[in-house]
C-alpha positions in Angstrom: 1.2 -17.9 22.4 1.9 -14.4 23.7 5.2 -15.6 25.2 6.2 -17.1 21.8 5.3 -13.8 20.0 7.3 -11.7 22.5 10.3 -14.0 22.2 10.2 -13.8 18.4 10.0 -10.0 18.5 12.9 -9.8 20.9 15.1 -12.0 18.7 14.3 -9.9 15.6 15.1 -6.7 17.5 18.4 -8.2 18.7 19.3 -9.2 15.2 18.8 -5.7 14.1 20.6 -4.1 17.0 23.2 -1.4 16.2 26.8 -2.3 16.0 29.8 0.1 15.8 30.1 1.8 12.5 26.8 0.3 11.2 24.5 3.3 11.5 23.3 4.2 8.0 20.9 6.5 6.2 18.6 4.3 4.1 16.7 5.8 1.2 13.3 4.1 1.0 10.9 4.8 -2.0 7.5 3.5 -0.9 4.1 3.0 -2.5 1.2 4.8 -0.7 -0.3 1.4 -0.1 2.3 0.5 2.5 2.5 3.9 4.2 0.4 2.9 7.2 2.7 -0.1 8.0 5.9 1.9 7.5 4.6 4.6 9.9 4.8 1.9 12.6 7.6 -0.3 11.6 9.9 2.5 10.5 10.4 4.1 13.9 10.8 0.6 15.5 13.6 -0.2 13.1 15.3 3.1 13.6 15.2 2.7 17.4 16.5 -0.9 17.2 19.4 -0.2 14.9 20.3 3.5 15.1 19.9 3.6 11.3 17.7 6.4 9.8 15.1 6.0 7.1 14.7 8.7 4.5 11.3 7.9 2.9 9.5 9.1 -0.2 5.9 8.1 -0.7 3.7 8.2 -3.8 1.8 6.1 -6.4 3.7 3.0 -7.4 3.5 3.7 -11.1 4.9 7.2 -10.6 7.7 6.1 -8.3 8.6 3.3 -10.6 9.1 5.8 -13.5 11.2 8.0 -11.2 13.5 5.1 -10.4 13.8 4.2 -14.0 14.8 7.9 -14.6 17.7 7.6 -12.2 16.3 8.6 -8.8 18.7 7.1 -6.2 17.4 4.6 -3.6 18.5 1.8 -1.4 15.2 -0.1 -1.1 11.8 0.3 -2.6 8.3 -1.0 -2.0 6.1 -1.0 -5.1 3.5 -3.1 -7.0 4.7 -6.2 -8.9 4.7 -4.6 -12.4 7.1 -1.9 -11.3 9.4 -4.2 -9.2 9.6 -6.8 -12.0 10.4 -4.1 -14.6 13.1 -2.7 -12.4 14.6 -6.2 -11.9 14.7 -6.7 -15.7 16.4 -3.3 -16.1 19.0 -4.3 -13.5 18.0 -1.6 -11.1 16.8 -4.1 -8.4 18.7 -7.1 -7.2 16.5 -10.1 -8.3 17.1 -12.2 -5.2 15.8 -9.4 -2.9 12.3 -9.4 -4.5 10.1 -10.0 -1.5 6.3 -10.0 -1.3 5.3 -8.2 1.9 1.5 -8.1 1.8 -1.6 -7.7 -0.3 -4.7 -5.6 0.1 -8.1 -6.1 -1.4 -10.1 -3.1 -2.6 -12.8 -1.6 -0.5 -15.6 1.0 -0.6 -15.6 3.9 1.9 -18.0 6.6 3.0 -17.7 9.6 5.2 -17.9 8.6 8.9 -21.5 8.8 10.1 -22.9 8.5 6.6 -25.3 5.6 5.7 -23.4 2.5 4.6 -24.6 1.2 1.2 -24.7 -2.5 0.4 -21.7 -3.9 -1.5 -22.0 -7.5 -0.4 -22.8 -8.9 -3.9 -22.0 -7.8 -7.4 -25.6 -6.7 -8.0 -25.6 -4.7 -4.8 -22.3 -3.2 -5.6 -23.6 -2.2 -9.1 -26.7 -0.6 -7.5 -24.5 1.3 -5.0 -22.4 2.7 -7.8 -25.5 3.7 -9.8 -27.1 5.4 -6.8 -24.0 7.3 -5.7 -23.8 10.9 -6.5 -20.1 10.8 -6.9 -17.3 8.2 -6.7 -13.7 9.2 -5.8 -10.8 7.0 -6.9 -7.1 7.3 -7.8 -6.9 6.7 -11.6 -3.1 6.6 -11.8 -2.7 3.7 -9.4 -3.1 0.0 -9.9 -6.4 0.0 -8.0 -7.8 2.9 -10.1 -6.9 1.3 -13.4 -8.6 -1.9 -12.3 -11.7 -0.1 -11.2 -12.0 1.7 -14.6 -11.8 -1.7 -16.3 -14.2 -3.3 -13.9 -16.8 -0.5 -14.5 -16.5 -1.2 -18.2 -16.9 -4.9 -17.7 -20.0 -4.4 -15.6 -21.6 -2.3 -18.4 -21.6 0.9 -16.3 -19.2 3.0 -18.2 -21.7 5.4 -19.7 -23.9 5.5 -16.6 -21.0 6.5 -14.3 -18.9 8.7 -16.6 -20.2 11.9 -14.9 -20.0 10.5 -11.4 -16.4 9.4 -11.4 -14.1 11.8 -9.5 -10.4 11.2 -10.3 -8.1 12.0 -7.3 -4.3 12.1 -7.3 -3.8 9.3 -4.8 -5.4 6.8 -2.4 -4.9 8.9 0.7 -6.3 12.0 -1.0 -9.2 10.0 -2.2 -10.0 9.2 1.4 -9.6 12.9 2.4 -12.0 13.9 -0.4 -14.7 11.5 1.0 -14.0 12.7 4.5 -14.6 16.3 3.5 -17.9 15.4 1.9 -16.6 16.2 -1.6 -17.4 12.7 -2.9 -20.2 10.4 -1.6 -18.1 7.2 -1.8 -14.5 6.3 -2.5 -12.9 3.1 -3.7 -9.2 2.3 -2.9 -7.2 -0.5 -1.4 -8.4 -1.2 2.1 -4.9 -0.7 3.5 -5.0 2.9 2.3 -8.5 3.9 3.3 -8.1 2.6 6.9 -5.3 5.1 7.4 -7.5 8.1 6.6 -9.4 9.8 9.4 -13.0 10.7 8.8 -13.9 7.8 6.6 -15.5 4.4 7.4 -15.0 1.1 5.5 -18.3 0.0 4.1 -16.8 -3.3 3.0 -14.5 -5.0 0.5 -15.5 -5.4 -3.1 -17.6 -8.6 -3.7 -15.4 -11.7 -4.0 -16.3 -12.2 -7.7 -14.9 -8.8 -8.7 -12.2 -8.3 -6.0 -8.7 -7.3 -6.9 -5.6 -7.5 -4.7 -2.9 -4.8 -4.7 0.4 -6.5 -3.8 3.2 -4.8 -2.0 6.6 -6.0 -3.1 10.0 -4.9 -1.8 13.4 -4.9 -3.5 16.9 -3.6 -2.8 18.6 -1.4 -5.4 21.4 -2.8 -7.4 23.3 0.4 -6.9 22.3 1.0 -3.4 24.6 3.2 -1.4 23.6 1.4 1.7 23.1 -2.1 0.3 23.9 -4.1 3.4 21.7 -1.9 5.6 18.9 -2.1 3.1 19.0 -5.9 3.1 18.8 -5.8 6.9 15.8 -3.6 6.7 14.2 -5.9 4.2 14.6 -8.8 6.6 13.0 -6.7 9.3 10.1 -5.8 7.1 9.4 -9.4 6.2 9.7 -10.7 9.8 6.6 -12.7 10.9 6.1 -10.7 14.1 4.8 -7.9 11.9 2.0 -10.0 10.5 -0.5 -8.8 13.2 0.2 -5.2 12.3 -0.2 -5.9 8.6 -3.6 -7.5 9.3 -4.6 -4.5 11.5 -3.8 -2.2 8.7 -6.3 -4.0 6.4 -3.8 -6.2 4.5 -2.9 -9.9 4.3 0.8 -10.9 5.0 2.9 -12.2 2.2 
């Protein structure tokens, strides 16, 4: 099995190997949710091809609006609503729409702090009610889902003074790590990348929500061919173990 994995990786690297005149500067606009994966895959790709990635990270909803407003890019990784809207607007080539991974949402605490029970919906509700403060990113897909979930669980009024809106998933983790919030709720792929926090567990199955990471090449990409090559590299099966390691599920 290890030999097969190694052979696949070598073939992928060979396919991406640099050729004369091919080196390019690829502009990638990427959701925070895929930051941890790109941190590893990006340098591998650059080393294999000689191409350079110029990366901008942020909330998918914010980045989608920036692209709609004319921000240039070659390839982007966002949530399905943003990607689909950009395809309809003719800003992303439809046949390049590629699902890379999905991440369930999880609850975090500061490393060393007691882990509350989130194994069932009732236990999760109890944890929310007992928490002194709850950090989350309201502008992201996960934050919007959480707000709706709290309402559906009948906890809106009980938690209104405990919710602590934070600008992004990574900053939510940092807030918990500093002890400025007792628990945090973000996609698992984002919280695992933050030092000083520990995953308590995923949201209970009955109320779980998956944040999907989708890639697409820009219709007006300055480096269209290189962007398509990078997309193939991103979607290669040999990266599945890394995606799993980072708290997500491939494809």
